[in-house]
PDB file of N, CA, C, O and CB in Angstrom:
ATOM      1  N   MET A   1       0.846  -1.179   0.000  1.00  0.00           N
ATOM      2  CA  MET A   1       0.000   0.000   0.000  1.00  0.00           C
ATOM      3  C   MET A   1       0.895   1.247   0.000  1.00  0.00           C
ATOM      4  O   MET A   1       1.828   1.324   0.799  1.00  0.00           O
ATOM      5  CB  MET A   1      -0.965  -0.005   1.230  1.00  0.00           C
ATOM      6  N   PRO A   2       0.629   2.231  -0.884  1.00  0.00           N
ATOM      7  CA  PRO A   2       1.439   3.449  -0.920  1.00  0.00           C
ATOM      8  C   PRO A   2       1.300   4.249   0.370  1.00  0.00           C
ATOM      9  O   PRO A   2       0.262   4.216   1.032  1.00  0.00           O
ATOM     10  CB  PRO A   2       1.041   4.315  -2.115  1.00  0.00           C
ATOM     11  N   LYS A   3       2.335   4.946   0.702  1.00  0.00           N
ATOM     12  CA  LYS A   3       2.331   5.785   1.894  1.00  0.00           C
ATOM     13  C   LYS A   3       1.505   7.050   1.630  1.00  0.00           C
ATOM     14  O   LYS A   3       1.627   7.636   0.554  1.00  0.00           O
ATOM     15  CB  LYS A   3       3.784   6.153   2.312  1.00  0.00           C
ATOM     16  N   PRO A   4       0.663   7.491   2.586  1.00  0.00           N
ATOM     17  CA  PRO A   4      -0.109   8.717   2.390  1.00  0.00           C
ATOM     18  C   PRO A   4       0.822   9.911   2.169  1.00  0.00           C
ATOM     19  O   PRO A   4       1.856  10.026   2.827  1.00  0.00           O
ATOM     20  CB  PRO A   4      -1.029   8.974   3.601  1.00  0.00           C
ATOM     21  N   MET A   5       0.458  10.786   1.253  1.00  0.00           N
ATOM     22  CA  MET A   5       1.310  11.927   0.920  1.00  0.00           C
ATOM     23  C   MET A   5       1.382  12.951   2.050  1.00  0.00           C
ATOM     24  O   MET A   5       2.250  13.823   2.029  1.00  0.00           O
ATOM     25  CB  MET A   5       0.806  12.597  -0.342  1.00  0.00           C
ATOM     26  N   GLU A   6       0.486  12.863   3.038  1.00  0.00           N
ATOM     27  CA  GLU A   6       0.588  13.772   4.184  1.00  0.00           C
ATOM     28  C   GLU A   6       1.834  13.458   5.004  1.00  0.00           C
ATOM     29  O   GLU A   6       2.339  14.313   5.731  1.00  0.00           O
ATOM     30  CB  GLU A   6      -0.671  13.675   5.070  1.00  0.00           C
ATOM     31  N   ASN A   7       2.324  12.234   4.884  1.00  0.00           N
ATOM     32  CA  ASN A   7       3.481  11.776   5.648  1.00  0.00           C
ATOM     33  C   ASN A   7       4.561  11.246   4.716  1.00  0.00           C
ATOM     34  O   ASN A   7       4.884  10.059   4.755  1.00  0.00           O
ATOM     35  CB  ASN A   7       3.070  10.695   6.655  1.00  0.00           C
ATOM     36  N   PRO A   8       5.120  12.111   3.882  1.00  0.00           N
ATOM     37  CA  PRO A   8       6.126  11.617   2.940  1.00  0.00           C
ATOM     38  C   PRO A   8       7.418  11.233   3.657  1.00  0.00           C
ATOM     39  O   PRO A   8       7.681  11.675   4.775  1.00  0.00           O
ATOM     40  CB  PRO A   8       6.415  12.674   1.870  1.00  0.00           C
ATOM     41  N   ASP A   9       8.207  10.410   2.998  1.00  0.00           N
ATOM     42  CA  ASP A   9       9.520  10.050   3.530  1.00  0.00           C
ATOM     43  C   ASP A   9      10.518  11.190   3.320  1.00  0.00           C
ATOM     44  O   ASP A   9      11.404  11.415   4.144  1.00  0.00           O
ATOM     45  CB  ASP A   9      10.035   8.760   2.863  1.00  0.00           C
ATOM     46  N   ILE A  10      10.357  11.908   2.197  1.00  0.00           N
ATOM     47  CA  ILE A  10      11.248  13.024   1.870  1.00  0.00           C
ATOM     48  C   ILE A  10      10.401  14.223   1.469  1.00  0.00           C
ATOM     49  O   ILE A  10       9.507  14.114   0.629  1.00  0.00           O
ATOM     50  CB  ILE A  10      12.244  12.639   0.729  1.00  0.00           C
ATOM     51  N   ARG A  11      10.689  15.356   2.071  1.00  0.00           N
ATOM     52  CA  ARG A  11      10.046  16.618   1.683  1.00  0.00           C
ATOM     53  C   ARG A  11      11.032  17.405   0.832  1.00  0.00           C
ATOM     54  O   ARG A  11      12.207  17.532   1.177  1.00  0.00           O
ATOM     55  CB  ARG A  11       9.596  17.452   2.944  1.00  0.00           C
ATOM     56  N   VAL A  12      10.539  17.930  -0.285  1.00  0.00           N
ATOM     57  CA  VAL A  12      11.362  18.711  -1.203  1.00  0.00           C
ATOM     58  C   VAL A  12      11.055  20.196  -0.989  1.00  0.00           C
ATOM     59  O   VAL A  12       9.903  20.623  -1.055  1.00  0.00           O
ATOM     60  CB  VAL A  12      11.104  18.290  -2.693  1.00  0.00           C
ATOM     61  N   GLU A  13      12.106  20.965  -0.732  1.00  0.00           N
ATOM     62  CA  GLU A  13      11.978  22.417  -0.566  1.00  0.00           C
ATOM     63  C   GLU A  13      12.806  23.064  -1.672  1.00  0.00           C
ATOM     64  O   GLU A  13      14.036  23.044  -1.626  1.00  0.00           O
ATOM     65  CB  GLU A  13      12.454  22.895   0.874  1.00  0.00           C
ATOM     66  N   ASP A  14      12.129  23.636  -2.661  1.00  0.00           N
ATOM     67  CA  ASP A  14      12.791  24.208  -3.833  1.00  0.00           C
ATOM     68  C   ASP A  14      12.942  25.714  -3.658  1.00  0.00           C
ATOM     69  O   ASP A  14      11.951  26.437  -3.549  1.00  0.00           O
ATOM     70  CB  ASP A  14      11.999  23.888  -5.123  1.00  0.00           C
ATOM     71  N   TYR A  15      14.187  26.182  -3.634  1.00  0.00           N
ATOM     72  CA  TYR A  15      14.486  27.606  -3.478  1.00  0.00           C
ATOM     73  C   TYR A  15      15.113  28.191  -4.733  1.00  0.00           C
ATOM     74  O   TYR A  15      15.805  29.207  -4.675  1.00  0.00           O
ATOM     75  CB  TYR A  15      15.411  27.823  -2.291  1.00  0.00           C
ATOM     76  N   GLY A  16      14.867  27.542  -5.871  1.00  0.00           N
ATOM     77  CA  GLY A  16      15.381  28.043  -7.136  1.00  0.00           C
ATOM     78  C   GLY A  16      16.749  27.483  -7.464  1.00  0.00           C
ATOM     79  O   GLY A  16      16.857  26.493  -8.188  1.00  0.00           O
ATOM     80  N   SER A  17      17.795  28.102  -6.942  1.00  0.00           N
ATOM     81  CA  SER A  17      19.149  27.643  -7.255  1.00  0.00           C
ATOM     82  C   SER A  17      19.630  26.532  -6.325  1.00  0.00           C
ATOM     83  O   SER A  17      20.683  25.935  -6.548  1.00  0.00           O
ATOM     84  CB  SER A  17      20.109  28.805  -7.187  1.00  0.00           C
ATOM     85  N   ILE A  18      18.856  26.265  -5.295  1.00  0.00           N
ATOM     86  CA  ILE A  18      19.195  25.181  -4.365  1.00  0.00           C
ATOM     87  C   ILE A  18      17.909  24.464  -3.964  1.00  0.00           C
ATOM     88  O   ILE A  18      16.853  25.078  -3.811  1.00  0.00           O
ATOM     89  CB  ILE A  18      19.947  25.729  -3.101  1.00  0.00           C
ATOM     90  N   VAL A  19      18.028  23.162  -3.801  1.00  0.00           N
ATOM     91  CA  VAL A  19      16.895  22.344  -3.365  1.00  0.00           C
ATOM     92  C   VAL A  19      17.312  21.614  -2.104  1.00  0.00           C
ATOM     93  O   VAL A  19      18.413  21.069  -2.024  1.00  0.00           O
ATOM     94  CB  VAL A  19      16.442  21.335  -4.480  1.00  0.00           C
ATOM     95  N   LEU A  20      16.424  21.609  -1.120  1.00  0.00           N
ATOM     96  CA  LEU A  20      16.669  20.858   0.110  1.00  0.00           C
ATOM     97  C   LEU A  20      15.796  19.615   0.092  1.00  0.00           C
ATOM     98  O   LEU A  20      14.581  19.699  -0.089  1.00  0.00           O
ATOM     99  CB  LEU A  20      16.381  21.726   1.378  1.00  0.00           C
ATOM    100  N   LEU A  21      16.412  18.479   0.277  1.00  0.00           N
ATOM    101  CA  LEU A  21      15.705  17.207   0.395  1.00  0.00           C
ATOM    102  C   LEU A  21      15.743  16.811   1.861  1.00  0.00           C
ATOM    103  O   LEU A  21      16.776  16.396   2.387  1.00  0.00           O
ATOM    104  CB  LEU A  21      16.342  16.092  -0.522  1.00  0.00           C
ATOM    105  N   ARG A  22      14.592  16.950   2.508  1.00  0.00           N
ATOM    106  CA  ARG A  22      14.519  16.761   3.958  1.00  0.00           C
ATOM    107  C   ARG A  22      13.935  15.379   4.286  1.00  0.00           C
ATOM    108  O   ARG A  22      12.731  15.171   4.136  1.00  0.00           O
ATOM    109  CB  ARG A  22      13.664  17.880   4.609  1.00  0.00           C
ATOM    110  N   PRO A  23      14.775  14.434   4.733  1.00  0.00           N
ATOM    111  CA  PRO A  23      14.245  13.121   5.113  1.00  0.00           C
ATOM    112  C   PRO A  23      13.428  13.253   6.399  1.00  0.00           C
ATOM    113  O   PRO A  23      13.834  13.939   7.336  1.00  0.00           O
ATOM    114  CB  PRO A  23      15.399  12.087   5.299  1.00  0.00           C
ATOM    115  N   THR A  24      12.276  12.589   6.430  1.00  0.00           N
ATOM    116  CA  THR A  24      11.405  12.707   7.601  1.00  0.00           C
ATOM    117  C   THR A  24      11.382  11.449   8.451  1.00  0.00           C
ATOM    118  O   THR A  24      10.726  11.404   9.491  1.00  0.00           O
ATOM    119  CB  THR A  24      10.006  13.037   7.166  1.00  0.00           C
ATOM    120  N   ASP A  25      12.104  10.424   8.001  1.00  0.00           N
ATOM    121  CA  ASP A  25      12.141   9.195   8.792  1.00  0.00           C
ATOM    122  C   ASP A  25      13.463   8.459   8.540  1.00  0.00           C
ATOM    123  O   ASP A  25      14.248   8.835   7.669  1.00  0.00           O
ATOM    124  CB  ASP A  25      10.928   8.280   8.446  1.00  0.00           C
ATOM    125  N   ALA A  26      13.677   7.433   9.305  1.00  0.00           N
ATOM    126  CA  ALA A  26      14.931   6.675   9.216  1.00  0.00           C
ATOM    127  C   ALA A  26      15.108   6.017   7.853  1.00  0.00           C
ATOM    128  O   ALA A  26      16.228   5.938   7.348  1.00  0.00           O
ATOM    129  CB  ALA A  26      14.980   5.615  10.305  1.00  0.00           C
ATOM    130  N   ALA A  27      14.024   5.547   7.256  1.00  0.00           N
ATOM    131  CA  ALA A  27      14.127   4.900   5.945  1.00  0.00           C
ATOM    132  C   ALA A  27      14.658   5.873   4.900  1.00  0.00           C
ATOM    133  O   ALA A  27      15.485   5.498   4.069  1.00  0.00           O
ATOM    134  CB  ALA A  27      12.761   4.350   5.507  1.00  0.00           C
ATOM    135  N   ALA A  28      14.199   7.098   4.934  1.00  0.00           N
ATOM    136  CA  ALA A  28      14.658   8.104   3.968  1.00  0.00           C
ATOM    137  C   ALA A  28      16.107   8.488   4.231  1.00  0.00           C
ATOM    138  O   ALA A  28      16.883   8.630   3.286  1.00  0.00           O
ATOM    139  CB  ALA A  28      13.764   9.354   4.024  1.00  0.00           C
ATOM    140  N   ARG A  29      16.488   8.658   5.490  1.00  0.00           N
ATOM    141  CA  ARG A  29      17.885   8.980   5.818  1.00  0.00           C
ATOM    142  C   ARG A  29      18.812   7.859   5.357  1.00  0.00           C
ATOM    143  O   ARG A  29      19.883   8.118   4.809  1.00  0.00           O
ATOM    144  CB  ARG A  29      18.049   9.215   7.341  1.00  0.00           C
ATOM    145  N   GLU A  30      18.401   6.626   5.577  1.00  0.00           N
ATOM    146  CA  GLU A  30      19.201   5.482   5.160  1.00  0.00           C
ATOM    147  C   GLU A  30      19.282   5.408   3.632  1.00  0.00           C
ATOM    148  O   GLU A  30      20.346   5.133   3.078  1.00  0.00           O
ATOM    149  CB  GLU A  30      18.610   4.179   5.730  1.00  0.00           C
ATOM    150  N   TRP A  31      18.158   5.654   2.953  1.00  0.00           N
ATOM    151  CA  TRP A  31      18.161   5.617   1.497  1.00  0.00           C
ATOM    152  C   TRP A  31      19.119   6.667   0.937  1.00  0.00           C
ATOM    153  O   TRP A  31      19.900   6.368   0.034  1.00  0.00           O
ATOM    154  CB  TRP A  31      16.742   5.839   0.950  1.00  0.00           C
ATOM    155  N   LEU A  32      19.068   7.894   1.462  1.00  0.00           N
ATOM    156  CA  LEU A  32      19.966   8.951   0.994  1.00  0.00           C
ATOM    157  C   LEU A  32      21.426   8.569   1.237  1.00  0.00           C
ATOM    158  O   LEU A  32      22.277   8.788   0.376  1.00  0.00           O
ATOM    159  CB  LEU A  32      19.642  10.284   1.695  1.00  0.00           C
ATOM    160  N   ALA A  33      21.714   8.005   2.398  1.00  0.00           N
ATOM    161  CA  ALA A  33      23.088   7.601   2.715  1.00  0.00           C
ATOM    162  C   ALA A  33      23.576   6.497   1.781  1.00  0.00           C
ATOM    163  O   ALA A  33      24.748   6.472   1.407  1.00  0.00           O
ATOM    164  CB  ALA A  33      23.182   7.129   4.168  1.00  0.00           C
ATOM    165  N   ASP A  34      22.688   5.594   1.406  1.00  0.00           N
ATOM    166  CA  ASP A  34      23.060   4.470   0.548  1.00  0.00           C
ATOM    167  C   ASP A  34      23.159   4.841  -0.932  1.00  0.00           C
ATOM    168  O   ASP A  34      23.897   4.198  -1.678  1.00  0.00           O
ATOM    169  CB  ASP A  34      22.062   3.359   0.716  1.00  0.00           C
ATOM    170  N   HIS A  35      22.433   5.860  -1.363  1.00  0.00           N
ATOM    171  CA  HIS A  35      22.331   6.157  -2.789  1.00  0.00           C
ATOM    172  C   HIS A  35      22.960   7.478  -3.226  1.00  0.00           C
ATOM    173  O   HIS A  35      23.016   7.762  -4.423  1.00  0.00           O
ATOM    174  CB  HIS A  35      20.911   6.161  -3.176  1.00  0.00           C
ATOM    175  N   CYS A  36      23.427   8.275  -2.298  1.00  0.00           N
ATOM    176  CA  CYS A  36      24.004   9.578  -2.644  1.00  0.00           C
ATOM    177  C   CYS A  36      25.389   9.698  -2.025  1.00  0.00           C
ATOM    178  O   CYS A  36      25.640   9.207  -0.924  1.00  0.00           O
ATOM    179  CB  CYS A  36      23.089  10.740  -2.162  1.00  0.00           C
ATOM    180  N   VAL A  37      26.275  10.352  -2.746  1.00  0.00           N
ATOM    181  CA  VAL A  37      27.577  10.692  -2.174  1.00  0.00           C
ATOM    182  C   VAL A  37      27.360  11.996  -1.423  1.00  0.00           C
ATOM    183  O   VAL A  37      27.218  13.062  -2.022  1.00  0.00           O
ATOM    184  CB  VAL A  37      28.721  10.822  -3.288  1.00  0.00           C
ATOM    185  N   VAL A  38      27.338  11.889  -0.112  1.00  0.00           N
ATOM    186  CA  VAL A  38      26.991  13.040   0.722  1.00  0.00           C
ATOM    187  C   VAL A  38      28.173  13.395   1.614  1.00  0.00           C
ATOM    188  O   VAL A  38      28.668  12.565   2.376  1.00  0.00           O
ATOM    189  CB  VAL A  38      25.729  12.748   1.577  1.00  0.00           C
ATOM    190  N   GLU A  39      28.608  14.625   1.507  1.00  0.00           N
ATOM    191  CA  GLU A  39      29.668  15.154   2.375  1.00  0.00           C
ATOM    192  C   GLU A  39      29.008  15.845   3.571  1.00  0.00           C
ATOM    193  O   GLU A  39      27.831  16.201   3.505  1.00  0.00           O
ATOM    194  CB  GLU A  39      30.609  16.153   1.592  1.00  0.00           C
ATOM    195  N   SER A  40      29.735  16.034   4.632  1.00  0.00           N
ATOM    196  CA  SER A  40      29.160  16.675   5.815  1.00  0.00           C
ATOM    197  C   SER A  40      28.652  18.078   5.515  1.00  0.00           C
ATOM    198  O   SER A  40      27.668  18.525   6.105  1.00  0.00           O
ATOM    199  CB  SER A  40      30.188  16.732   6.929  1.00  0.00           C
ATOM    200  N   TRP A  41      29.333  18.786   4.582  1.00  0.00           N
ATOM    201  CA  TRP A  41      28.906  20.142   4.245  1.00  0.00           C
ATOM    202  C   TRP A  41      27.659  20.172   3.362  1.00  0.00           C
ATOM    203  O   TRP A  41      27.091  21.239   3.130  1.00  0.00           O
ATOM    204  CB  TRP A  41      30.030  20.870   3.551  1.00  0.00           C
ATOM    205  N   SER A  42      27.229  19.007   2.869  1.00  0.00           N
ATOM    206  CA  SER A  42      26.031  18.939   2.025  1.00  0.00           C
ATOM    207  C   SER A  42      24.743  19.037   2.831  1.00  0.00           C
ATOM    208  O   SER A  42      23.668  19.258   2.273  1.00  0.00           O
ATOM    209  CB  SER A  42      26.030  17.652   1.228  1.00  0.00           C
ATOM    210  N   TRP A  43      24.854  18.871   4.139  1.00  0.00           N
ATOM    211  CA  TRP A  43      23.668  18.911   4.996  1.00  0.00           C
ATOM    212  C   TRP A  43      23.441  20.319   5.504  1.00  0.00           C
ATOM    213  O   TRP A  43      24.372  20.988   5.954  1.00  0.00           O
ATOM    214  CB  TRP A  43      23.808  17.934   6.175  1.00  0.00           C
ATOM    215  N   PHE A  44      22.198  20.763   5.431  1.00  0.00           N
ATOM    216  CA  PHE A  44      21.820  22.107   5.875  1.00  0.00           C
ATOM    217  C   PHE A  44      20.549  21.973   6.699  1.00  0.00           C
ATOM    218  O   PHE A  44      19.474  21.723   6.154  1.00  0.00           O
ATOM    219  CB  PHE A  44      21.611  23.090   4.658  1.00  0.00           C
ATOM    220  N   GLY A  45      20.669  22.136   7.997  1.00  0.00           N
ATOM    221  CA  GLY A  45      19.499  22.054   8.870  1.00  0.00           C
ATOM    222  C   GLY A  45      18.758  20.728   8.779  1.00  0.00           C
ATOM    223  O   GLY A  45      17.528  20.706   8.814  1.00  0.00           O
ATOM    224  N   GLY A  46      19.475  19.641   8.666  1.00  0.00           N
ATOM    225  CA  GLY A  46      18.841  18.328   8.601  1.00  0.00           C
ATOM    226  C   GLY A  46      18.378  17.914   7.216  1.00  0.00           C
ATOM    227  O   GLY A  46      17.756  16.864   7.055  1.00  0.00           O
ATOM    228  N   ALA A  47      18.677  18.734   6.211  1.00  0.00           N
ATOM    229  CA  ALA A  47      18.275  18.425   4.843  1.00  0.00           C
ATOM    230  C   ALA A  47      19.507  18.345   3.945  1.00  0.00           C
ATOM    231  O   ALA A  47      20.507  19.022   4.183  1.00  0.00           O
ATOM    232  CB  ALA A  47      17.282  19.486   4.311  1.00  0.00           C
ATOM    233  N   LEU A  48      19.421  17.518   2.923  1.00  0.00           N
ATOM    234  CA  LEU A  48      20.475  17.421   1.933  1.00  0.00           C
ATOM    235  C   LEU A  48      20.298  18.568   0.945  1.00  0.00           C
ATOM    236  O   LEU A  48      19.251  18.676   0.306  1.00  0.00           O
ATOM    237  CB  LEU A  48      20.451  16.036   1.211  1.00  0.00           C
ATOM    238  N   ALA A  49      21.306  19.425   0.810  1.00  0.00           N
ATOM    239  CA  ALA A  49      21.257  20.553  -0.114  1.00  0.00           C
ATOM    240  C   ALA A  49      21.900  20.136  -1.436  1.00  0.00           C
ATOM    241  O   ALA A  49      23.001  19.585  -1.451  1.00  0.00           O
ATOM    242  CB  ALA A  49      21.975  21.804   0.486  1.00  0.00           C
ATOM    243  N   CYS A  50      21.207  20.403  -2.545  1.00  0.00           N
ATOM    244  CA  CYS A  50      21.749  20.042  -3.854  1.00  0.00           C
ATOM    245  C   CYS A  50      21.179  20.951  -4.939  1.00  0.00           C
ATOM    246  O   CYS A  50      20.248  21.722  -4.704  1.00  0.00           O
ATOM    247  CB  CYS A  50      21.443  18.569  -4.179  1.00  0.00           C
ATOM    248  N   GLU A  51      21.764  20.840  -6.133  1.00  0.00           N
ATOM    249  CA  GLU A  51      21.286  21.595  -7.277  1.00  0.00           C
ATOM    250  C   GLU A  51      19.980  20.977  -7.781  1.00  0.00           C
ATOM    251  O   GLU A  51      19.743  19.786  -7.582  1.00  0.00           O
ATOM    252  CB  GLU A  51      22.353  21.627  -8.400  1.00  0.00           C
ATOM    253  N   PRO A  52      19.130  21.781  -8.435  1.00  0.00           N
ATOM    254  CA  PRO A  52      17.852  21.250  -8.919  1.00  0.00           C
ATOM    255  C   PRO A  52      17.991  20.029  -9.823  1.00  0.00           C
ATOM    256  O   PRO A  52      17.214  19.084  -9.689  1.00  0.00           O
ATOM    257  CB  PRO A  52      17.116  22.321  -9.658  1.00  0.00           C
ATOM    258  N   ARG A  53      18.959  20.021 -10.741  1.00  0.00           N
ATOM    259  CA  ARG A  53      19.093  18.868 -11.641  1.00  0.00           C
ATOM    260  C   ARG A  53      19.472  17.607 -10.878  1.00  0.00           C
ATOM    261  O   ARG A  53      19.022  16.515 -11.224  1.00  0.00           O
ATOM    262  CB  ARG A  53      20.137  19.151 -12.722  1.00  0.00           C
ATOM    263  N   THR A  54      20.292  17.747  -9.846  1.00  0.00           N
ATOM    264  CA  THR A  54      20.666  16.612  -9.009  1.00  0.00           C
ATOM    265  C   THR A  54      19.477  16.147  -8.183  1.00  0.00           C
ATOM    266  O   THR A  54      19.239  14.949  -8.031  1.00  0.00           O
ATOM    267  CB  THR A  54      21.842  16.977  -8.092  1.00  0.00           C
ATOM    268  N   ALA A  55      18.732  17.116  -7.651  1.00  0.00           N
ATOM    269  CA  ALA A  55      17.561  16.780  -6.837  1.00  0.00           C
ATOM    270  C   ALA A  55      16.550  15.977  -7.631  1.00  0.00           C
ATOM    271  O   ALA A  55      15.962  15.030  -7.110  1.00  0.00           O
ATOM    272  CB  ALA A  55      16.907  18.046  -6.296  1.00  0.00           C
ATOM    273  N   ALA A  56      16.341  16.347  -8.891  1.00  0.00           N
ATOM    274  CA  ALA A  56      15.367  15.629  -9.723  1.00  0.00           C
ATOM    275  C   ALA A  56      15.756  14.166  -9.881  1.00  0.00           C
ATOM    276  O   ALA A  56      14.898  13.287  -9.794  1.00  0.00           O
ATOM    277  CB  ALA A  56      15.246  16.291 -11.103  1.00  0.00           C
ATOM    278  N   ALA A  57      17.023  13.897 -10.108  1.00  0.00           N
ATOM    279  CA  ALA A  57      17.488  12.518 -10.255  1.00  0.00           C
ATOM    280  C   ALA A  57      17.338  11.746  -8.945  1.00  0.00           C
ATOM    281  O   ALA A  57      16.953  10.577  -8.951  1.00  0.00           O
ATOM    282  CB  ALA A  57      18.950  12.495 -10.717  1.00  0.00           C
ATOM    283  N   ILE A  58      17.637  12.390  -7.840  1.00  0.00           N
ATOM    284  CA  ILE A  58      17.509  11.739  -6.527  1.00  0.00           C
ATOM    285  C   ILE A  58      16.046  11.417  -6.252  1.00  0.00           C
ATOM    286  O   ILE A  58      15.725  10.321  -5.792  1.00  0.00           O
ATOM    287  CB  ILE A  58      18.087  12.642  -5.399  1.00  0.00           C
ATOM    288  N   VAL A  59      15.162  12.363  -6.530  1.00  0.00           N
ATOM    289  CA  VAL A  59      13.729  12.148  -6.302  1.00  0.00           C
ATOM    290  C   VAL A  59      13.222  10.991  -7.161  1.00  0.00           C
ATOM    291  O   VAL A  59      12.477  10.143  -6.670  1.00  0.00           O
ATOM    292  CB  VAL A  59      12.928  13.436  -6.610  1.00  0.00           C
ATOM    293  N   ARG A  60      13.611  10.944  -8.430  1.00  0.00           N
ATOM    294  CA  ARG A  60      13.185   9.835  -9.298  1.00  0.00           C
ATOM    295  C   ARG A  60      13.640   8.495  -8.726  1.00  0.00           C
ATOM    296  O   ARG A  60      12.874   7.531  -8.725  1.00  0.00           O
ATOM    297  CB  ARG A  60      13.744  10.018 -10.726  1.00  0.00           C
ATOM    298  N   GLY A  61      14.867   8.427  -8.246  1.00  0.00           N
ATOM    299  CA  GLY A  61      15.374   7.192  -7.663  1.00  0.00           C
ATOM    300  C   GLY A  61      14.647   6.800  -6.394  1.00  0.00           C
ATOM    301  O   GLY A  61      14.332   5.628  -6.187  1.00  0.00           O
ATOM    302  N   ALA A  62      14.381   7.778  -5.546  1.00  0.00           N
ATOM    303  CA  ALA A  62      13.678   7.497  -4.290  1.00  0.00           C
ATOM    304  C   ALA A  62      12.270   6.985  -4.560  1.00  0.00           C
ATOM    305  O   ALA A  62      11.823   6.023  -3.935  1.00  0.00           O
ATOM    306  CB  ALA A  62      13.621   8.755  -3.410  1.00  0.00           C
ATOM    307  N   VAL A  63      11.578   7.621  -5.482  1.00  0.00           N
ATOM    308  CA  VAL A  63      10.218   7.193  -5.822  1.00  0.00           C
ATOM    309  C   VAL A  63      10.238   5.797  -6.446  1.00  0.00           C
ATOM    310  O   VAL A  63       9.387   4.963  -6.136  1.00  0.00           O
ATOM    311  CB  VAL A  63       9.555   8.204  -6.791  1.00  0.00           C
ATOM    312  N   ALA A  64      11.203   5.548  -7.316  1.00  0.00           N
ATOM    313  CA  ALA A  64      11.329   4.223  -7.937  1.00  0.00           C
ATOM    314  C   ALA A  64      11.556   3.124  -6.894  1.00  0.00           C
ATOM    315  O   ALA A  64      11.151   1.978  -7.087  1.00  0.00           O
ATOM    316  CB  ALA A  64      12.480   4.223  -8.949  1.00  0.00           C
ATOM    317  N   ASP A  65      12.207   3.490  -5.794  1.00  0.00           N
ATOM    318  CA  ASP A  65      12.468   2.531  -4.727  1.00  0.00           C
ATOM    319  C   ASP A  65      11.358   2.495  -3.670  1.00  0.00           C
ATOM    320  O   ASP A  65      11.503   1.840  -2.638  1.00  0.00           O
ATOM    321  CB  ASP A  65      13.785   2.858  -4.066  1.00  0.00           C
ATOM    322  N   GLY A  66      10.252   3.197  -3.929  1.00  0.00           N
ATOM    323  CA  GLY A  66       9.085   3.096  -3.053  1.00  0.00           C
ATOM    324  C   GLY A  66       8.948   4.144  -1.981  1.00  0.00           C
ATOM    325  O   GLY A  66       8.042   4.052  -1.152  1.00  0.00           O
ATOM    326  N   LEU A  67       9.821   5.149  -1.964  1.00  0.00           N
ATOM    327  CA  LEU A  67       9.684   6.213  -0.970  1.00  0.00           C
ATOM    328  C   LEU A  67       8.653   7.232  -1.446  1.00  0.00           C
ATOM    329  O   LEU A  67       8.520   7.481  -2.644  1.00  0.00           O
ATOM    330  CB  LEU A  67      11.048   6.900  -0.705  1.00  0.00           C
ATOM    331  N   ALA A  68       7.936   7.812  -0.509  1.00  0.00           N
ATOM    332  CA  ALA A  68       6.987   8.883  -0.822  1.00  0.00           C
ATOM    333  C   ALA A  68       7.725  10.220  -0.739  1.00  0.00           C
ATOM    334  O   ALA A  68       8.416  10.502   0.240  1.00  0.00           O
ATOM    335  CB  ALA A  68       5.754   8.857   0.154  1.00  0.00           C
ATOM    336  N   VAL A  69       7.567  11.033  -1.777  1.00  0.00           N
ATOM    337  CA  VAL A  69       8.232  12.328  -1.843  1.00  0.00           C
ATOM    338  C   VAL A  69       7.185  13.388  -2.110  1.00  0.00           C
ATOM    339  O   VAL A  69       6.299  13.200  -2.944  1.00  0.00           O
ATOM    340  CB  VAL A  69       9.336  12.347  -2.936  1.00  0.00           C
ATOM    341  N   ARG A  70       7.286  14.514  -1.395  1.00  0.00           N
ATOM    342  CA  ARG A  70       6.306  15.593  -1.544  1.00  0.00           C
ATOM    343  C   ARG A  70       7.009  16.925  -1.561  1.00  0.00           C
ATOM    344  O   ARG A  70       7.965  17.145  -0.818  1.00  0.00           O
ATOM    345  CB  ARG A  70       5.263  15.556  -0.417  1.00  0.00           C
ATOM    346  N   SER A  71       6.528  17.826  -2.421  1.00  0.00           N
ATOM    347  CA  SER A  71       7.067  19.195  -2.473  1.00  0.00           C
ATOM    348  C   SER A  71       6.417  20.045  -1.409  1.00  0.00           C
ATOM    349  O   SER A  71       6.733  21.228  -1.287  1.00  0.00           O
ATOM    350  CB  SER A  71       6.850  19.828  -3.862  1.00  0.00           C
TER     351      SER A  71
END
């Protein structure tokens, strides 16, 4: 059963030149750690900061693997 969109695993915050991918649970944090090359400086307030083109690819991968993502 799909996860309700009110409780996504990853919240996307788009600020134009930067996108924050905010994991909301352990599954999302683990998925990001397993699928992204993340440096300590890439984290901003608990969210992964990346360029929009990178964020789109990450979101597609997360959704393909069954995570719920919401803007």
